[in-house]
KELUMRO-31591 format. One record per residue: residue number from 1; x, y, z of N, C-alpha, C in turn. Coordinates in steps of 0.02 Angstrom, whole numbers, plus 50000, padded with zeros to 5 digits. Layout:
N
NUM/X/Y/Z/X/Y/Z/X/Y/Z
...
This chain:
310
1/53855/56314/54388/53901/56353/54431/53972/56345/54406
2/54009/56397/54400/54076/56395/54372/54124/56358/54418
3/54164/56313/54388/54214/56278/54428/54267/56326/54454
4/54275/56383/54420/54324/56433/54443/54305/56460/54512
5/54240/56469/54524/54219/56492/54590/54235/56440/54643
6/54228/56376/54625/54246/56323/54672/54320/56326/54689
7/54362/56336/54638/54434/56340/54649/54452/56399/54693
8/54419/56456/54680/54433/56516/54720/54411/56504/54792
9/54350/56478/54801/54326/56464/54869/54373/56415/54904
10/54393/56362/54869/54436/56312/54901/54502/56342/54922
11/54531/56384/54880/54595/56415/54896/54589/56460/54958
12/54537/56500/54961/54527/56545/55018/54514/56504/55082
13/54472/56452/55076/54455/56411/55134/54515/56372/55159
14/54556/56349/55113/54615/56310/55131/54668/56354/55164
15/54679/56414/55136/54731/56458/55161/54706/56507/55214
16/54639/56514/55218/54607/56562/55264/54638/56632/55256
17/54645/56651/55192/54673/56716/55177/54655/56735/55105
18/54624/56793/55096/54609/56817/55029/54673/56835/54992
19/54720/56864/55029/54783/56885/54998/54823/56826/54972
20/54831/56774/55015/54869/56715/54994/54834/56677/54938
21/54768/56675/54941/54730/56642/54888/54740/56678/54821
22/54739/56744/54824/54750/56783/54762/54819/56770/54733
23/54869/56766/54776/54937/56751/54752/54941/56681/54721
24/54909/56633/54754/54911/56564/54730/54876/56557/54662
25/54821/56594/54653/54781/56588/54592/54800/56639/54538
26/54852/56679/54553/54873/56732/54506/54815/56779/54489
27/54779/56800/54541/54723/56846/54534/54736/56906/54579
28/54697/56959/54567/54700/57015/54613/54655/57000/54673
29/54669/57033/54730/54628/57020/54788/54556/57042/54778
30/54543/57100/54746/54473/57119/54733/54436/57067/54691
31/54471/57036/54643/54439/56985/54601/54420/56924/54642
32/54464/56905/54688/54449/56849/54733/54390/56865/54777
33/54390/56925/54806/54335/56947/54849/54269/56946/54811
34/54270/56970/54749/54210/56972/54707/54183/56901/54695
35/54229/56854/54679/54208/56784/54666/54176/56753/54729
36/54206/56767/54786/54180/56739/54849/54111/56768/54865
37/54102/56833/54854/54037/56864/54867/53983/56834/54822
38/54000/56823/54758/53952/56792/54712/53936/56721/54734
39/53987/56686/54756/53978/56617/54779/53932/56615/54840
40/53943/56661/54887/53901/56664/54946/53829/56683/54928
41/53821/56729/54879/53753/56748/54857/53715/56689/54829
42/53752/56643/54795/53718/56585/54765/53689/56539/54818
43/53717/56541/54879/53691/56501/54935/53647/56542/54982
44/53647/56608/54971/53610/56654/55013/53630/56648/55087
45/53696/56641/55097/53722/56637/55165/53796/56654/55164
46/53822/56673/55222/53893/56687/55227/53931/56622/55236
47/53987/56616/55201/54030/56557/55206/54092/56571/55248
48/54106/56636/55257/54165/56656/55297/54143/56708/55349
49/54171/56702/55408/54168/56755/55458/54230/56798/55449
50/54220/56863/55439/54275/56907/55426/54289/56950/55487
51/54351/56945/55513/54371/56986/55569/54430/57029/55549
52/54460/57062/55598/54517/57105/55583/54578/57062/55567
53/54599/57065/55503/54657/57026/55479/54649/56951/55491
54/54587/56928/55493/54577/56857/55505/54509/56836/55478
55/54506/56778/55445/54442/56751/55423/54437/56678/55447
56/54376/56654/55452/54365/56584/55471/54302/56560/55436
57/54296/56495/55429/54237/56466/55397/54178/56465/55444
58/54119/56482/55419/54058/56473/55456/54040/56399/55454
59/53988/56379/55489/53966/56310/55486/53947/56291/55414
60/53912/56337/55380/53894/56324/55310/53957/56319/55267
61/54006/56362/55281/54068/56361/55244/54105/56295/55251
62/54103/56266/55312/54136/56202/55324/54104/56146/55282
63/54037/56150/55276/54002/56100/55235/54021/56107/55162
64/54022/56170/55138/54040/56182/55068/54113/56162/55055
65/54157/56175/55102/54227/56158/55095/54236/56083/55087
66/54200/56045/55129/54205/55972/55126/54182/55946/55058
67/54126/55972/55033/54100/55949/54968/54144/55974/54911
68/54172/56033/54919/54214/56061/54865/54275/56017/54853
69/54305/55990/54906/54362/55944/54898/54343/55885/54854
70/54284/55856/54867/54261/55798/54828/54246/55817/54756
71/54214/55875/54747/54195/55898/54680/54258/55910/54637
72/54306/55945/54665/54367/55960/54627/54407/55896/54612
73/54405/55848/54659/54439/55785/54647/54405/55748/54589
74/54339/55747/54588/54303/55715/54533/54315/55751/54467
75/54320/55816/54470/54334/55856/54410/54402/55838/54381
76/54452/55831/54426/54519/55812/54402/54519/55742/54371
77/54481/55697/54402/54477/55629/54375/54443/55629/54307
78/54390/55668/54299/54357/55674/54235/54404/55702/54183
79/54443/55753/54202/54491/55783/54157/54543/55732/54134
80/54567/55691/54181/54617/55640/54164/54588/55587/54118
81/54525/55566/54132/54493/55515/54091/54486/55539/54019
82/54464/55600/54010/54454/55627/53942/54521/55633/53906
83/54572/55657/53941/54638/55664/53910/54666/55597/53890
84/54651/55545/53931/54674/55478/53914/54639/55452/53852
85/54575/55468/53845/54536/55444/53787/54563/55473/53722
86/54590/55532/53725/54616/55563/53664/54691/55551/53657
87/54718/55507/53698/54787/55485/53688/54841/55527/53719
88/54827/55562/53772/54878/55603/53803/54917/55562/53855
89/54982/55571/53856/55025/55536/53903/55037/55578/53966
90/54985/55606/53994/54992/55641/54057/54931/55627/54100
91/54930/55652/54159/54874/55640/54204/54898/55627/54274
92/54851/55612/54318/54866/55599/54388/54848/55526/54403
93/54893/55492/54439/54881/55424/54460/54885/55421/54536
94/54834/55389/54566/54836/55378/54638/54857/55305/54648
95/54917/55296/54673/54946/55229/54682/54946/55211/54756
96/54925/55150/54771/54926/55126/54840/54977/55070/54847
97/55014/55070/54901/55065/55018/54911/55070/55001/54985
98/55084/54938/54999/55098/54917/55067/55165/54946/55089
99/55176/54950/55154/55234/54986/55181/55300/54957/55156
100/55306/54891/55155/55369/54860/55134/55386/54879/55063
101/55336/54876/55019/55347/54892/54948/55361/54967/54940
102/55324/55008/54976/55332/55081/54970/55401/55103/54992
103/55429/55071/55044/55493/55092/55072/55553/55064/55034
104/55546/55003/55009/55606/54968/54983/55604/54954/54908
105/55547/54962/54876/55543/54945/54805/55524/55005/54763
106/55477/55046/54786/55449/55099/54745/55494/55160/54733
107/55535/55182/54781/55573/55243/54768/55613/55242/54703
108/55648/55188/54690/55687/55183/54628/55641/55178/54568
109/55588/55138/54574/55542/55130/54518/55510/55196/54498
110/55483/55232/54548/55449/55295/54533/55496/55349/54508
111/55558/55347/54533/55608/55395/54508/55621/55385/54434
112/55630/55322/54414/55643/55306/54343/55581/55322/54301
113/55522/55307/54328/55460/55319/54291/55450/55393/54278
114/55464/55434/54328/55455/55507/54321/55501/55536/54267
115/55559/55507/54260/55605/55531/54207/55578/55514/54138
116/55547/55456/54131/55520/55436/54066/55454/55472/54051
117/55413/55482/54104/55348/55514/54094/55342/55574/54142
118/55376/55629/54127/55377/55687/54172/55309/55720/54181
119/55261/55709/54135/55196/55742/54140/55145/55702/54178
120/55164/55643/54201/55118/55602/54241/55134/55613/54315
121/55084/55635/54352/55092/55648/54423/55066/55587/54463
122/55106/55565/54512/55086/55508/54553/55078/55528/54626
123/55020/55511/54653/55006/55522/54723/55007/55454/54757
124/55054/55443/54803/55064/55379/54835/55030/55377/54903
125/54989/55325/54914/54958/55314/54979/54985/55248/55007
126/55010/55251/55068/55041/55192/55099/54996/55166/55155
127/54982/55101/55153/54941/55068/55204/54958/54994/55202
128/54932/54956/55249/54945/54884/55246/54904/54854/55188
129/54921/54792/55171/54891/54760/55112/54815/54757/55114
130/54789/54743/55173/54716/54739/55181/54682/54805/55165
131/54711/54860/55189/54681/54925/55177/54688/54946/55103
132/54743/54925/55071/54752/54942/55001/54696/54911/54958
133/54679/54848/54972/54625/54817/54934/54558/54851/54949
134/54549/54874/55010/54488/54910/55027/54485/54976/54988
135/54542/55010/54982/54545/55072/54943/54526/55060/54870
136/54548/55004/54842/54530/54988/54774/54455/54976/54768
137/54427/54940/54816/54355/54928/54817/54315/54993/54819
138/54341/55041/54857/54307/55106/54865/54325/55155/54810
139/54366/55133/54762/54388/55176/54707/54427/55237/54731
140/54463/55228/54788/54504/55282/54814/54573/55284/54782
141/54595/55229/54752/54659/55227/54717/54649/55194/54649
142/54696/55206/54603/54691/55179/54535/54725/55111/54529
143/54779/55102/54566/54819/55041/54560/54851/55027/54628
144/54853/54963/54647/54885/54944/54710/54942/54896/54698
145/54992/54900/54741/55046/54851/54741/55051/54824/54812
146/55037/54760/54821/55032/54733/54888/55075/54670/54895
147/55085/54650/54957/55121/54589/54973/55073/54537/54997
148/55081/54475/54975/55037/54422/54997/54980/54410/54947
149/54937/54363/54965/54883/54343/54921/54822/54387/54930
150/54785/54398/54875/54725/54439/54876/54665/54394/54863
151/54618/54393/54909/54561/54348/54904/54502/54378/54867
152/54502/54444/54858/54446/54478/54826/54443/54460/54752
153/54392/54422/54732/54387/54397/54664/54366/54451/54614
154/54345/54509/54640/54325/54564/54595/54384/54604/54570
155/54444/54590/54598/54503/54627/54579/54547/54586/54533
156/54581/54619/54488/54630/54587/54443/54698/54587/54478
157/54728/54529/54484/54791/54522/54520/54845/54495/54473
158/54903/54526/54475/54959/54507/54431/55023/54506/54472
159/55058/54450/54471/55119/54444/54512/55176/54484/54482
160/55212/54518/54526/55272/54556/54506/55335/54517/54524
161/55337/54494/54586/55399/54464/54612/55382/54417/54668
162/55415/54359/54671/55405/54312/54725/55456/54327/54780
163/55431/54352/54835/55473/54375/54890/55486/54318/54939
164/55547/54313/54963/55564/54263/55013/55571/54295/55081
165/55541/54264/55131/55546/54289/55200/55596/54246/55239
166/55634/54278/55282/55687/54245/55319/55685/54266/55392
167/55718/54227/55433/55723/54242/55504/55782/54290/55514
168/55771/54344/55551/55826/54390/55566/55842/54387/55641
169/55907/54388/55655/55931/54383/55724/55988/54433/55733
170/56001/54454/55795/56059/54499/55806/56124/54458/55804
171/56178/54492/55790/56243/54459/55789/56257/54430/55859
172/56285/54369/55860/56302/54336/55923/56245/54297/55953
173/56188/54293/55918/56130/54257/55944/56144/54181/55945
174/56107/54145/55988/56115/54073/55995/56104/54036/55929
175/56063/54065/55884/56046/54031/55821/56096/54043/55766
176/56150/54080/55780/56198/54099/55728/56227/54040/55690
177/56234/53983/55723/56267/53926/55690/56223/53887/55643
178/56158/53902/55641/56112/53863/55600/56114/53886/55527
179/56110/53837/55482/56104/53852/55411/56031/53866/55392
180/55986/53827/55422/55914/53836/55412/55879/53824/55478
181/55819/53852/55484/55782/53848/55547/55712/53820/55535
182/55687/53784/55586/55617/53762/55586/55579/53798/55641
183/55515/53785/55645/55474/53821/55694/55494/53804/55765
184/55514/53742/55777/55536/53723/55844/55596/53764/55866
185/55643/53777/55820/55701/53819/55836/55679/53889/55856
186/55634/53917/55815/55613/53987/55824/55571/53996/55887
187/55531/53945/55904/55483/53951/55959/55516/53957/56027
188/55581/53948/56032/55616/53952/56096/55635/54023/56115
189/55625/54070/56069/55649/54139/56080/55593/54189/56072
190/55597/54246/56108/55546/54299/56100/55541/54321/56027
191/55478/54328/56004/55466/54343/55933/55432/54411/55927
192/55453/54449/55877/55425/54517/55865/55381/54514/55803
193/55317/54529/55811/55269/54526/55757/55258/54594/55724
194/55237/54594/55661/55207/54653/55630/55135/54658/55652
195/55103/54715/55638/55034/54725/55660/54986/54682/55619
196/54927/54667/55648/54876/54630/55612/54854/54669/55550
197/54843/54633/55496/54824/54665/55433/54881/54676/55385
198/54943/54672/55410/55001/54680/55366/55012/54617/55326
199/55041/54624/55267/55054/54566/55225/55103/54518/55256
200/55153/54544/55292/55202/54501/55325/55170/54460/55380
201/55129/54491/55421/55094/54455/55475/55050/54400/55446
202/55014/54415/55393/54970/54366/55362/55011/54308/55333
203/55068/54323/55303/55111/54270/55274/55136/54223/55328
204/55157/54251/55385/55182/54210/55440/55126/54166/55469
205/55067/54196/55479/55011/54159/55506/54992/54101/55460
206/54988/54114/55395/54970/54061/55347/55023/54006/55346
207/55085/54026/55351/55141/53978/55351/55135/53932/55412
208/55122/53961/55470/55115/53921/55531/55055/53873/55524
209/55000/53897/55497/54941/53855/55489/54954/53796/55442
210/54992/53808/55389/55009/53754/55343/55050/53699/55377
211/55089/53719/55427/55131/53671/55464/55095/53642/55524
212/55031/53661/55534/54992/53634/55589/54998/53672/55654
213/55021/53734/55651/55028/53775/55711/54984/53837/55705
214/54980/53875/55759/54953/53943/55755/55003/53990/55789
215/54986/54053/55795/55034/54102/55820/55055/54090/55893
216/55014/54051/55928/55030/54039/55999/55093/53998/56008
217/55117/53965/55954/55179/53927/55959/55239/53972/55969
218/55232/54036/55950/55287/54084/55957/55279/54125/56020
219/55335/54144/56050/55333/54185/56111/55321/54257/56089
220/55259/54281/56099/55238/54347/56074/55268/54401/56119
221/55326/54426/56100/55360/54476/56142/55332/54546/56132
222/55322/54565/56068/55294/54631/56053/55268/54632/55982
223/55228/54684/55968/55199/54693/55902/55213/54765/55880
224/55245/54773/55822/55266/54838/55798/55237/54851/55728
225/55220/54913/55715/55189/54931/55651/55237/54956/55599
226/55301/54949/55610/55351/54973/55563/55406/54922/55556
227/55426/54909/55495/55481/54862/55482/55546/54888/55511
228/55558/54954/55505/55619/54982/55532/55621/54974/55608
229/55563/54980/55640/55560/54971/55713/55575/54899/55731
230/55551/54852/55691/55564/54781/55704/55639/54767/55698
231/55670/54793/55645/55742/54781/55636/55782/54810/55693
232/55762/54869/55715/55798/54901/55771/55789/54861/55835
233/55728/54834/55846/55715/54794/55906/55755/54730/55906
234/55760/54698/55847/55801/54637/55842/55874/54653/55854
235/55898/54707/55825/55968/54728/55835/55982/54740/55909
236/55932/54766/55945/55940/54781/56016/55934/54719/56060
237/55921/54661/56029/55917/54599/56067/55851/54587/56101
238/55797/54620/56077/55731/54613/56108/55693/54552/56081
239/55719/54520/56031/55686/54462/56003/55711/54448/55933
240/55679/54398/55901/55694/54383/55831/55630/54396/55791
241/55635/54394/55725/55576/54406/55685/55584/54374/55617
242/55532/54378/55576/55533/54354/55507/55514/54412/55463
243/55557/54428/55414/55545/54486/55371/55562/54469/55299
244/55545/54514/55254/55562/54506/55183/55637/54511/55173
245/55665/54465/55134/55736/54467/55118/55756/54529/55079
246/55707/54560/55045/55721/54619/55005/55729/54682/55047
247/55718/54678/55113/55719/54737/55155/55780/54741/55201
248/55826/54691/55197/55880/54688/55246/55949/54690/55214
249/55953/54709/55151/56018/54710/55117/56069/54753/55154
250/56048/54813/55174/56094/54859/55208/56118/54829/55274
251/56073/54802/55313/56091/54775/55378/56138/54715/55372
252/56127/54673/55320/56171/54616/55310/56242/54638/55291
253/56246/54687/55248/56312/54710/55225/56350/54747/55280
254/56313/54780/55325/56346/54815/55380/56359/54768/55439
255/56332/54708/55436/56343/54661/55490/56301/54675/55552
256/56248/54714/55544/56205/54732/55600/56161/54673/55620
257/56135/54638/55569/56092/54581/55580/56118/54521/55540
258/56094/54463/55559/56106/54402/55520/56039/54374/55498
259/56038/54340/55441/55976/54312/55415/55985/54237/55402
260/55934/54199/55419/55937/54126/55409/55872/54104/55375
261/55879/54062/55325/55821/54037/55290/55782/53988/55333
262/55719/53977/55316/55678/53927/55348/55685/53861/55311
263/55680/53805/55348/55686/53739/55317/55635/53731/55262
264/55573/53747/55278/55521/53749/55226/55516/53822/55204
265/55537/53837/55143/55540/53907/55121/55473/53943/55130
266/55478/54005/55152/55419/54048/55160/55423/54102/55107
267/55378/54100/55059/55377/54150/55006/55307/54180/55001
268/55303/54239/54973/55239/54271/54959/55250/54318/54901
269/55198/54328/54860/55207/54370/54801/55199/54444/54815
270/55237/54486/54780/55222/54557/54773/55178/54562/54711
271/55119/54594/54718/55071/54591/54664/55041/54659/54647
272/55027/54668/54582/54988/54725/54559/54914/54707/54567
273/54874/54754/54591/54803/54742/54600/54764/54801/54572
274/54712/54787/54535/54671/54841/54508/54600/54817/54499
275/54554/54864/54490/54484/54846/54480/54475/54812/54413
276/54432/54762/54411/54421/54724/54350/54387/54765/54296
277/54339/54806/54316/54299/54842/54266/54316/54916/54264
278/54370/54935/54296/54389/55006/54296/54414/55026/54226
279/54393/55085/54203/54417/55110/54139/54493/55119/54142
280/54528/55091/54093/54601/55092/54094/54627/55158/54066
281/54651/55201/54110/54681/55263/54088/54748/55248/54056
282/54765/55287/54006/54829/55277/53973/54887/55286/54021
283/54881/55335/54066/54935/55347/54115/54945/55286/54160
284/54889/55254/54181/54894/55195/54223/54927/55138/54185
285/54907/55130/54122/54938/55077/54082/55013/55089/54073
286/55032/55153/54065/55103/55168/54060/55141/55148/54123
287/55111/55164/54181/55143/55146/54243/55146/55070/54252
288/55092/55035/54236/55090/54963/54244/55141/54929/54198
289/55145/54950/54136/55194/54921/54090/55266/54935/54112
290/55277/54996/54136/55344/55013/54161/55362/54971/54222
291/55313/54961/54267/55324/54922/54327/55338/54849/54311
292/55306/54823/54259/55320/54754/54237/55393/54747/54217
293/55418/54795/54179/55488/54794/54159/55534/54797/54221
294/55516/54841/54267/55556/54849/54327/55558/54784/54367
295/55501/54749/54371/55498/54688/54411/55544/54634/54383
296/55551/54632/54317/55597/54583/54288/55669/54598/54310
297/55688/54662/54309/55755/54680/54332/55762/54669/54406
298/55709/54682/54444/55710/54675/54517/55724/54602/54536
299/55692/54556/54501/55702/54485/54514/55775/54466/54505
300/55805/54490/54450/55875/54474/54437/55921/54503/54490
301/55908/54566/54510/55950/54599/54560/55945/54565/54628
302/55885/54543/54646/55876/54511/54711/55916/54447/54717
303/55926/54412/54662/55966/54350/54663/56038/54365/54685
304/56062/54425/54667/56131/54444/54686/56134/54474/54756
305/56079/54507/54777/56079/54543/54840/56077/54497/54900
306/56040/54441/54895/56031/54397/54952/56095/54359/54965
307/56139/54388/55005/56206/54363/55014/56210/54300/55055
308/56156/54283/55091/56157/54223/55132/56135/54161/55094
309/56118/54169/55030/56098/54111/54991/56156/54062/54985
310/56139/53997/54981/56190/53947/54973/56210/53944/54900
């Protein structure tokens, strides 16, 4: 069966318009109609219900549409794999990143990468660290960048940057005079957590366990799924929190928040993660090598950015 028919069907099903599909595919409308009729004949059933100036998918059409998405995705991956084998510096990369990394580290990296490799297309998927490793296991992404430790022994893990986590408080808070804080200091005030499964939440939990505590030592005021929401909540005086030092540069310079180190430093790695036996596409290797260079510069810049360092 011609892959062109799949592309035509997918375009019509996605846009629910023969006219728009023809424009998108640079075809005439009669040619699109002809391809769809042949496609329907191959299944011996109608895939579209045709009404006055409106079409919709039949039940059979919905099934074909779902499978067509997967087939075309596999076709694109096959195309990229073959092009990589013959040494082409283009292709599509599906990159997964945890929210902190995606928001505060990747924009600059991907911008620079696109300038050096304009023919490589990157599709970014953002999820917490736990889900990113699951995506790698399911082969849904090519490369992951996560925060915290990865326990899956089937994955290759490479450290990019050692991130330091600090306590953030609003200006004028009772803790403002402290140079460093311990858990006893923090436990007296309402605490704002990230959601379960996030790298930050896992790092805090592990840190408490190492010191002989669990999360119950902290006053669980609220749980938020966004770092920006946590910073806003702390600024509003709803509690204190622990976040990555790499995410609060703007707030520190504007004087919106204050940051205090922990007596026992809390660090966690930002890491590249990939499948151990996955075929290495040239495009992926280009991105990984570029990211390694970026991480070296990132480490140096962070030493200057953390203004509360002694």
